N, C-alpha and C positions, 0 to 999 in steps of 0.2 A: 590688660597687658597685651602688647602686640604679638601676634603669632608670626613665626618665621618658617620658610620653606627652603630646604637645601637639597641639592642633587649631588650624588657621589660620582666622581669621575676617577679614572685611573691615573697612576703616577708613571711617568715615562722618564727614564734616565738616559741621557745621551752623552757619550764620551767622545769629545772631538780633540784628540791630542795628536800632535805631530812632532816627532823628534827632529829638532833642527840643530845642525852642527854650527860651530862658531863661524861667524861671518856669513850666516844664512841670508835669506832674502830680506828680512827686516833689519839686517845689520846688527842684530843683538848677538853677543857672545854667549853661547849656551853651554859649552863644554860637552865633551863626548859622553859623559856619564850623567848628565842632567836628567831628572825624572819629572814627570808631570805632577802638578799639585792635585789635591783631592778636596772636594767640598762634601761635608757631611751635615746631617740634620735637616735636609730639605724634604719636606713632605707636603701632600695636599692639605690645603687649609680651607676651613669653612667659617665664614663670619657673617654677622648680620649687617645690613646697611645701617650706617651711623656708628658702627663700632670701629675703633682705632686698630689698624693692622700694622704690625711691625714685621717687615719682610725678613729681617735678619735675626729675629728671635729664635734661638736654638740652632742657628746656622754657623758653621765654622769652616775655615779653609786652612789646610796645612800643606807644607812643602818639605820634602826630605832635606833639601839643601838650605831652605830659608826659614823653616819652622812655621810659626803661626802667621799666616798672611790674610786673616779674616778681613782686615781693613781694606784689602785690595779687591774684595768681591764687588761686582757690578750686577745690578738686577734691572731687568726691563720687562714690560708686560705687553702682550698682544691680546686684544686691542690695547691701545696705549693707556697707561695710568701714570699720573704725575706723583712721584714719590718725593718726600722731603725728609732727608736724612734716613731714608729707607722706610718711612712711615706714610700712611695715608688714612683718610677718614671718608670712605665712599658714602654717597647719599642714595645711590641707586643699586639695584641688584644686577647681577650678570655673572658670566663665567669667563675667566681670563687665564691665559697660559703665562706663567712666570719663567723667565730664563735667568738662572744664576751663572755668572761667568767669572772665573779668576784666571789671571795670567801671571806666571812667575817672571822673574827678571831675565830668565833665559829664553823667554818667548813661548814656553809651552803652556797650553790652555786646557781648562777643564770646564765643561758646561753641564748643568743639571736643569731639567725642566720639571715643573710641577703645575698643579692646577689650583687656582684660587676661585672659590665659589662664594660669591656675595649673595646671600639670600635676601630677596626683596622683602621688605616689611609689608604686611597686608593688614587691612583694617579688620575690625571686629565684624563678625557675621551679622548681616542685616537681611531681613526678609525681602527677597526679590519678587517672588510670586507665591501666593497661597491660593490654591484652587478652591473655589466655592462649590460645594456639593449640596447646596440647598435644593430641596425638592423641585424638580422641573415638571410642569404639566405639559405633556405632549398631546396636542390636539389635531395636528395635521394628518389626515388619513390618505392624502395623495390620490383621492378619487375613489378609494375603496369604501364601500358602504355596507354596514351590517343590517340585515333584514330579519326580523323575528315575527313569525306568523302568530295569529291568535291562538292556535292550537298548541303552541309550544310555550314552555316556561324557561326562559333563558335571558341572559344579558350579555352584551358585548361592550368592551372598552379597551382603550390603549393602556396597558399596564405592564410593568416589569420588562419594558423594552420589546413587547410583542403585541400583536392584535389577539386579544383573549376572549374566548367564548366560555362563559360559565353556564352549563346546560343542566337544568334540573329535569326537564322533560323535553324530548326531541320532537314532540308533536305527532302528527299523523302521517306525514310524508316527508320526502327528502328536502323539498323546497320550503319547509316551514322554518328552517334556519339557513341563512345564506350569507356569504360574503361576496359582494358583487362589485364589478367595475364596468361602467357603461361608457359608451361612446368611443370605443377604440377604432379609429379610422384605419381602414384596411388598404393596403397596396398589394400589388402582385408580389407575393412573398410567401415563404414558409414561416410559420409562427411556432414558438415553443413557450409554454408556461410551466414554471416550476414553483410549487407551493411547499415551503419547508415547514412542517408542522409536527407536533407531538401531542399526546393526550394522556391524561391521568388514568384512563381506562381504554382498552382497545375498542375502537369504533370504526365506522365506515364513512366515506365521503364520495361524492361525485364531483368531477371537475369538467365543466362544459364551456364551450365557446358557442354562443347563440348568435345567429344572424338577426340583428335588430331590425333590419329593413325588409325582412321577408313578411309576406301577408300573414302567414301562419307561423307556427313554431318550426324553426329550422336550425338544426345543430350543425355547425361547421366542423365540429369535432368534439369528442367526449371520451373520458375514461370513467368507468363505472366501478362501484364497489371497491374503492381504494382503501386499504387499511391505514389507519393512523394509530401508532403504538406509543409506547413510553419513550422510545428513542427518536429524536428528530430525524426525519427522512423526507425526501422530496416526492410529491405527487406530480407526475409529468404528463402534460398534454401537448401533442403535436397536431397542428392542422395547417391547411394550405388555403390561401385566398387568391382568387383570380383578379383581385384589385378593385372590387366594387363593394360599396356598402360599409357598414360598421359592425363591430362585434360587441357583445356583452359577455364578460367572463364571470362565471358563477362557480363558487365552491359551495356545494350543498352539504350541510351537516345535519339535516333533519333525519327523521325516522327512515332507516334503510334496513330492509330484510332481504339479503341476496337470494336466499332459498326459501320459498314459501313452505316447503316441506319440513323446514327446520326453524320454526319461529323463535327458538331460543337464541339463534345466532342473529342478533340484531343490535341496533344502536342501544347502548345502555342508558341508565339514568344517573344523574348526579355526577357529572364528570366535567373536566375542563380541557379545552383545546387551546393550545398556544401556537400562533403562527409567527415564526421568527422573521421570515422574509418571503417575498414573492419576486421571482425573476421573469421578465418578459423579453424574449428574443424575437427580433425581426430579421430574417435571413433572406438576402436577395443575391441574384447572380449565381455563377457557377465557377468551379475551379477544378483543376486536375493536378496530380502529382507527376513530376518528371524526375525519375531517379538519376542521380549523377554519381553515386558511389554505393557499392555493396562490398562489405568486408570479405576478404579471402584469408582466412586464418591458416590455410594449408601452407602458407609461406613462412609461418613461424613468426609473424609480425602482426602488429595491430593493437596490442594491449600493453600498456606501460603502467606499472604499479609504483606508487610513491608512499612511503610510510614514515611515521615519526612517533614520538612519545612512547617508544618501546615496542611498537607494533612490528610484526614481521609477516611478510607476504612475498610471493613470487608468481610470475606469470608462467603458465605451462600451456603447451599446445598439444592437443590430442584429437584425433579423428576429425580434423577440420574445424575444431572448436578451440576457443581461447578460454583459459581457466585462471581465475584469481584464487590462488591457494593461500588462504590466510591461516598461518600457523599460530599466531597470537595477536590479540587485539591490544590497543594501547592501554597503558596504565595511566589514565588521565587523558588530557586532550579532549577530543570530541570526534564528530563524524568526519572532520577534515584530516584526521590522523592516518586514515587509509584512503588513498585516492586511486581509483582505477580509471585510467585515461584510455578511451577508445579512439583510435585514429580515424580521421575522415579522409584519408588518402591524399593529403596535400591540397584539398579543395579550399577555396577561400570563401568568406562570407562578405557580401557587399551590402552596404547600407541601403535600405529601401526595398530590398528583395524579400520575398516571403519564402520560408524554408520549412521543411518537415524532417523529422527523423523518427525512426523506430528501431528498437532492438529487442531481442528475446534473451532472457536470462533464466537460469535455473539454479536456485540456491539450496545447497544441502540442508542448511538451517535457515530459519526465518531471518530476513535481513531488511532493515529499513535504511533510508538515507536520502540523499539529494542527487538528482540527475540534472546536470548543468551543461549548457553549450557555451563555451567560453574559450578565451585565448589560452593556448598551452603555456605560454611564457608570462603573460600579464595577468592571468587568472581573472579574479572578480573585477579588475579594472576594465576589462573588455568582455562583458558577459552579454550573451544574446538571449538566453532562455534559462528559466529557473523552474524546477519541478521537484516534487517530493514523491517517494514511493515506499511501499511496504510490501515486500515480496514474501509470499508464504514459503514454507519449507517443501522442497521436493517437487515443485510444480513449475512448468514453463510459464513465464510471466512476461508480458509485453509492456514496455514503457515507450511512450510516444509523445511527441509534442509538435506544435506548429507555432511559428513566430515570424514576425517581421523585423528584420535587423535594423537597429538604430545606429549602428556604427560598423565600420569595416573591421574585419578580423582576418589577419593573414595566416594565422596558424590555429584554426579552431579544432577543438576536440570535444567529444562527449565525456564529461568528467563526472564519475560517480564518487561521491563522498560517503564512505561506508565504514567509518571507524567505530560506530556503536554496535555492540553485539546484543542480540536478544538475551533475555534473562537466562542464565545458566549456560550460555554458549561461550566457549573459549577459542574455537577455531571454526573455519568455514571453507567451503569450496563452492565458488560461484562460477558457473559455466555460461559463457556468452556464445549463443548459437548463430546469431545473425546480427548485422548492423546495416541499416539502409539510411541514406541521406539524400535529399534532393530539393529541387525547387517546387514551389506551389505557384501555378500559373492560372490566371483567370480573373474574374471581376467579382468574386464572392465577397459579400459584406455582411457582417453581423453587428446589428445595433441592439444593445442590451440596456434595459432599464431595470434597476433593482429598487424595490420598495421595502423600506424598513421603518420601524417606529421606535428608534432609540432616543434616549435622553440627549439633550443638547443638539439634536440633529437639525437639519435644514437642507443639506445636500450631501453628496457622497463623501466629500472630503471635509465637511463641516466648516467651509470657508466663510459661511454666513454668520458664524458664531465665534469670533476670535477670542472671547473671554473663556470659552470652553473648547479648546482644540482637541477634544477626545473623539476618537473613532476606533472601530475594530477593523482588523483585517482577518478575514477567514479564508482559508484555502479554497473553499467552495465558491468564493466570489470570483475566482479565476478558473472555475469549472473543474477543480480537483474533486476527488471523491470524499475527502474528509475536511472537517473544520467548519463549525458553525458556532456563533456566539453573539451575544447582544449586551448592551449596557443600559442602565437606568439609574436614576437618583431617587432616594427615598429617605426621609427623616435625617437629612444632613449627611448621608453616606452615599458613596458611589459604588455601584455593583457591576461586576463583569460576570455574566453567566455563560459558561461554556456548555452548550447542549450537545456538541459533538467535537471531541478532541482528535486532532491529527497526531501523527507519530513523529513529526519534525517540528522544531520549535516555532518556525514561522507559520505553521498551519493555524495557530490561534494567537493573534497579537492584539493587545490593547495598546493604543498609540496616543500620545499627546504630542501634537505637532506633526502635521502631515500635508504635504504638497502646498496648497494655497493657504494653509493656516498653520505656519510653522511656529515652533517655540523659539522666540528670539532671545538670545543671551548677549549681554554687552561684553565688549572686549576689555582686556586689562584686568581680569578678575578670575578668582577661583570660585567654584560653586560646590555646594553641598545639597543633596536631595534627601529629605526626610520623609519617610513613608510609614504610615501606620495601617496595617492590614491584618485581616483574618479571613478564613474560608470555612465553608461547611464541611470540607474534608481537607486533610493535609495535602498540600500541593506545592510544587516548586516551579519557579520560572526564572528565566534569564532577564535581568534588568540591565538595560543598555541606554546610555546617553551618547548619541552619535550625530555628527554634523550631517545635515541633509545634502545629498549629492556625492558623498564619498563614504568610505568605510574607515573611520578613524575613531573608534569609541574612546570617549573620555572617561566613561565609567562602564564597566562590564563585570557584573557581579551576579551571584545566584541568590535568590530569595526563597527561603524555605518557610512557607506560610502555614501556620498552625490554626487550630480551631479557636484559639484564644488570641486576642489582639496582641500584636508585636510591632515594635517600631524599629525600622531599618534606617541606617544612616550611611550614605555613600558620598564620597568626595572626589573631585577631580584632582589629579596629581600634578597638573600643570595648568597655568592660566590660559583662558581663552584669549587668543592674541588680538582679535578684532571682533567687531560685532558680527555674529553668525547666526544662521538658522539651524536649529537642532530638532531632532525627534527623540522622544523619550519612549522606549519600547519595553513592554512587559510581554515576553514571549513564553507561552505556556505549553505549546505542543510537545508531546513526548509519548513514548510507549506507556510510561507510568501514569500520565494524565489520562490517556485513552482508557486505561484499565479502570479508572475511577467512575466512569459514567458521567452523568451531569455533575458539575461542580460550580459553585458560586463564590466568587472572591469579593470581599467587601473592603473598600478603602475609606477610612474615616479621616485621613489627613494626607495630603501631598503638598509639601512646602519646599520651595527652592530658596536657599540662602546664598547671598553673594558676599564675597570678601574681595575688596578692591586692592590691587597692588598699589602701594603708596609711592 
């Protein structure tokens, strides 16, 4: 049986009557007491394509002087439809305005407008794309090499989306177990290495940059006795090169005893270290900040609050500071239901220029949200910077950002989206103590390489593997403090392991369809996505199907994932009009997810069904 889709539209009744005296403009004799006729029974109608529609069914016209004048009703449609004796048999879907008009012999008219919705017939659901989660063997190490000395008992492999060391015995010294990267050609630059790692038992590591071309052992930089614990965290090494030679990067995981007087504080036995990613920064040039605006809240201006979904808040100015006094948070909605807009003094943002901002806030109760630089009027359609934050209670908290503008913005503001309250909090008082905005000038450049070992990978946006357009986006990828995760395939299932959850949904995203490897959907069709999922802990995420390059979600739903497998089915409510590139987002970041610690989500089925409009 063919399925049908119908849209409800409103009924509009228009009365266009003009009393005309005898011998009026149209020459008709009306009589002084003539009254306008009335049409009844006109309502919005919904039919299926291929169904006979009788425009006059249930419709009547009466006139006080002439009685029943139904046979005098005229109907027309915009866009045009061709009626035969008031009937038609449409073959295509569409929405039409119908205008019913009747005019009595005296020249008085009455018109009623209604909507005819012809629902397009759509075909039976057919599988458009079913993702294959067959086990993928990841073998590319991107130049990183595991070294196990004879004194150690350990093995290293790429497993579960990470570089994994299973260590039974760490050997006699720190170099007995290493992860090494050789042949890093150096230029005159500052370098930073960040190794994101966790361990099943607390252990130590050294991170070293060694000059490979020195006659003897020469360390360009090192950090010693770095703790690796149960929660993933970065080990950070900074060093400077004068521009000659090459470096070898070494993460030493062998036997380390920081304090010989306390031999019990040492590398344990029988533990596992998992390295989620390694980030390498090469920083050249220099830059400086040129302030162009500092807020002056003594004027009683500079903060504008916008609320929705039942939230209530007002801007207050005290002691040279601006205060967002939130008396009630929204009943529903989201972080966007309370917006605190900080003025940038009428300054404009020009495409190609580099800018910075910073402001200090103090929140009476803990507050998380998003800090955006975007157009006051156009909002996300003209956005220059996106940031997330989690401000503690009662402490001065600085939020800052640096960005290069990709578009002109004539009315920029710093917009805080703060509609989510911390658990148990019903009101808040957020004090803004300063706001600074300006240009960043100079030739500083940061080149960053990220090494990961995730399933289906090949490059950062997975464009080399179009059959598996899956990637993660972690907020730490953009140098935020929170958000680390990885993906892997095993035994026909697809796993997304969140090792560090952020407090805003975009901090932890699993994405199908990204940049150079989009999810392509054909036009003229409805789509249904079927997902079977479970997790090792109950967790929720936002599931979104959105066209790449704009924000117009065709599906935007919440998935509550339990420890037992559950199948979710979500459908578009309108057809995709033309062939388009989409992204399919699973956004997990939240306070609740962060409170769970590590969590692993397992997908056993993701299937997209297509229903073509006939």
